[in-house]
Every structure is written in C-alpha cells, then in structure tokens.
C-alpha positions, 0 to 999 in steps of 0.5 A: 496451431494454439492461438497466442494468449496474453496481451499480444499487442504489447508483446509485438510492440516490445519485440518490434522495438528490439526488446526481446525479453520482458526484462529488456523492456523493464530495464529500458522503461526504467531508464527512459523515465529518467530521460523524461524527468520522471524521478523514482519510477522503477519498473520491474519484470513482474510489472511487465509480466502483468501488462502482457497478461490476458487482463492487463491492468491500467498503468499509472500515469507515469508509466503510460507516458514512458510506455507511449513514448518509448514504444511509440503507440497509444495505450489502446494500441498496446492492448490496454483498456482504460478503467472507464472502458473503451468506446463501445464496451461496458466499463467496469462500474466500480473503477469507473466511479473511482476514475470519475470521483478522482477527476471531480476531486481534482477539478474541485481542489485545483480548478481555477474560478470554481463556483460552489453552490451550498445546497447541502445543510451543515449536517452533511459534513458531520454525516459524511464523516461518521461514515468514514469513522465507521469504515475506519473501525471496520477496516480491522475486522471486515474482509478487504474485498468486501470493505473496499468497494464500500469505501470507493463507493463512499468516496464517490459520494464525497466527490459529489458532495464537495461542490454542494458545500461551502466553508467548514462543511466543505473542509470536513467533507474534504478531509473525510474524503481524503481519509477515505481514499487513504483507507482505500489505498491502504487496502489496496497496498497492504491487503490486496497487493495492488501497489500501482492502483494504491499509488493512484488512489493515494494521489486522490487522497492527497488532492482531497487533503489539499482541499481540506488544507489538512497538512498533517493528513497530507503528510500520512498520505505521503508517507504511505506513498513512500511505502510503494518505492520502498517496498520495491527497493527504490531508495531514492523514490522512498526518501524523496516522499519521506522528505515531503512527508516530513516537511508537511508534518512540520506545518502542523502540530504533530504528536510524538506518536505521528512523528515517531511513525514517520521514523518507523515508516522510513526505517521499513523503507530503508530496511527493504533497500538493505540499509539496516544500519540507517533503519535501526538508527531511525527506530532508535530515534522513534523510541526516544521520541515516544519516551519523551512525548509532547503535548500534541494529541494524535489525529483520531484517523491515526489508528495504525500505530502504537508502541507494539507496532514500533516493536514489530518494525524493530524486530522485522528490522533486526531479523533482516539485519541478522540480529536473531536474539534481539529480533526474537525479543522485540517481536515477542515483546510486540506480541505481548503488547498487542491488543484486540483489533491488531489481528492483521498485524499479529499475523506479520509478527507471527510470520517474522518470528517463524523467520527468526526460527528458520534462520536459527535453524529451528524448523519445528518453532518456525512451523509452529509460528507460521501455523499461528499466522495461518490460524489468524489469516483464516480469520482476518486476511492480510496479504502482507501476512501471508507474504511473510509466511511464504517467505519462511516456507522458502527459508524452510526449503533445506528442512522440506522433507521434515514432517513439520514442514510437510505439515506446514505445506498441507496447511499452506496449500489447501484449496482456499489458501492456494487460490489466494496465493496463486492468483497474485 
C-alpha cells in the first residue's frame, strides 16, 4: 500500500470534523471567521490545498485562530511547523530571523515602559537608511529570490539597532525599517506570489511606521495590504483597508502623485472584484488629481508610480470592462511613456496588450506581445507579469492549433519557465 502524502494530520482533522472536501473546509473557515469577529478574511480552496501539501506554510495569525477554533486542535497537532521550528528541530534561519525581528519591532513599538539606551552614534541612522535606499534601487534589477534574503537580513539589523538609539536617530531607523519591511512585502506579493507571508511582513512594516510616527508611510503600507484581499475578490476587506490608508494620508502633506496612486490601488482592487465602472471613475479622479497637482513633493521611497503606471492601470481596467479599443490605446500610451527601470511593469503591459489582441480575435498579435513579455521576463522575473502571460494563453485555447500559439507554447514551456510556473 502506498503511504499517504501531504499533511495527513490536517486531512484527518478535516474529515473528522465532517468536511469531506477541501472546498467544504475553506467555506467553513470563511464563515467561522465572521462568527469570531474577524472581518475580511476569505479562505479559498487553493489555500487549504497548500495547507494539506507536503510542506504546508505557516498560516497567518487570523487563519491560525480560525483553524484552531473550528477544528479543536493546536497548530502542531494539525501538522504545521512554526517558522522558528518545533522543539528539537532545526529552524529555518531566514524565517526565524524574520519572526524574531518582527517580535522585536512589535515590542519596541508597543511595549509599555520601554527603556532605551542610546549606545549607537547618530550616524547609525543615516548608514542604515543608506542601505535601505540601495535595496530600493536594486529591486528593479536584481532577481527577487536573491534580493529578498538580503532585505530580510537588513530588517533584522534594524530591529536590533532600534533599542540602541533614541530621538531623531531612532525615528530615522524606524522609518527605514518600515520601508525595508514594505519592500520585503512587495517582493513576496508581486514577485513571489506569497500573499500570506506578505500580509505578515506588511504588518511588521506598519508597526515600524508607527514607531517612526510616519503617517504617509503608514498609508502606503496599508494601501499595499489592500491588494491582498482585493486580488482575492474580497471587496469588503479591500475597501476597509483603503479607508484606513486614506485616513492616514490626510494626517500628512500628501503629494498629488501619492493621492492619485491611492485612487489607482483602489481602482485595481475594484476591478479584481468585478466593479469596473467604479474603477474607471477612480482612475478618472486620479488623472484629474495628477493634472491639477499640488505643492507637496512625493516621498523618495515612492518609486512605484508615474503617469505611465496610471495609464497601465487604466488599460487593464478597460480590458476587463470589455472596452478593447480604449484599452489598447491606454496600454500603448503607457508603453511609450515608460522609462528605464520600469522593466517589470513593462511585462505586465505587454501581457495586457496580448490579452486585448486575444479578446479581439487576433491570435498572431496576441502571441507577439506575449513573446515580448517572455523576452523581458527572461531578463527580469516578475510573477505578476507571468500571470498575465498565462491568462493570455488560456484565452488563446480556441486557437491552440495555430502555429503562432504552438510557438508560444514552445517558449512558455521551456525547462526554466515550466519550473517557475508549475512550482506555484
């Protein structure tokens, strides 16, 4: 008899609780979260499938609470191993430092009666901040799997430095630490498709922003957190986070570019939830905001948005709304306006242009744009860009016997790309 595979403990607990399928458990967990007062938590069957795999990821805190309460067993009994390792095991050093660093940041930011000993010189803040700036620039050219461990290690250093600083140096390090965790969360969500891990990392970023008392950085972090429920189709969860993000933005001088970006984030979330009319209204408001401007400069760390990016947002929304000629025009405008350093976003725009042509019944043009996206992905990996290409290929199923689609398949399923796609 073959031995059972996967997380057999969770499977057994699921069946014992009367949930015969992974979908049944996902639905029950989502409903039970509401009973526990946890708003905006939506658990899908894909997540349950990951939990029942051979190497289940450690669930985020809200998911842990619902799992334990619904199934009546602790996390270890359900087959999960904590990020810091179970007793007697060898922990993963990277994930352990992330957990330890997060705990340190939380204790420093929220702990009552804390005592700080300023043993570090004032230059510690500027030196730590300089590395954060370097990581910010490297994000656009370095492979995410190579940059991510370095960013986490830098965050761990920041958590260690915070107790040894005070006053302005402490605030400088806390703000740079928040930006570092934000970058780590962006890599996890957009580049590695690890939304659960990204949520926890962004919480650490928010705690560090609180320590720095930087409401604009806090707004940016919360807006990034809105992407997670937004992309999962959780409209209520995304809107709740966007209300919080806008509230924080009102507490500081926000540039027109920053305010337009908040509109663009909310528009993408609304688009993912099927509300394209609302999304297009938000994008129109963002365009007006950029056109009129204001006297406030954008923060240096805000290097992920521009008029070209807004045009790309708009084109994607028009595509999903079925406004194909308008989408094509907006995406071509975005492509023309992009500059060096925007290669990751370029793959997304190529993918959306391919989707426009596929929906317009032009398989050869669709394959051409998809091929350009793959050319760029070979140089600069971006999971979000690959997702766009895979969506295009699914849309080309009616044309899959045509030579251009077969040529695309030959490229899409070479050894390196196949491994990248199928491990997710």
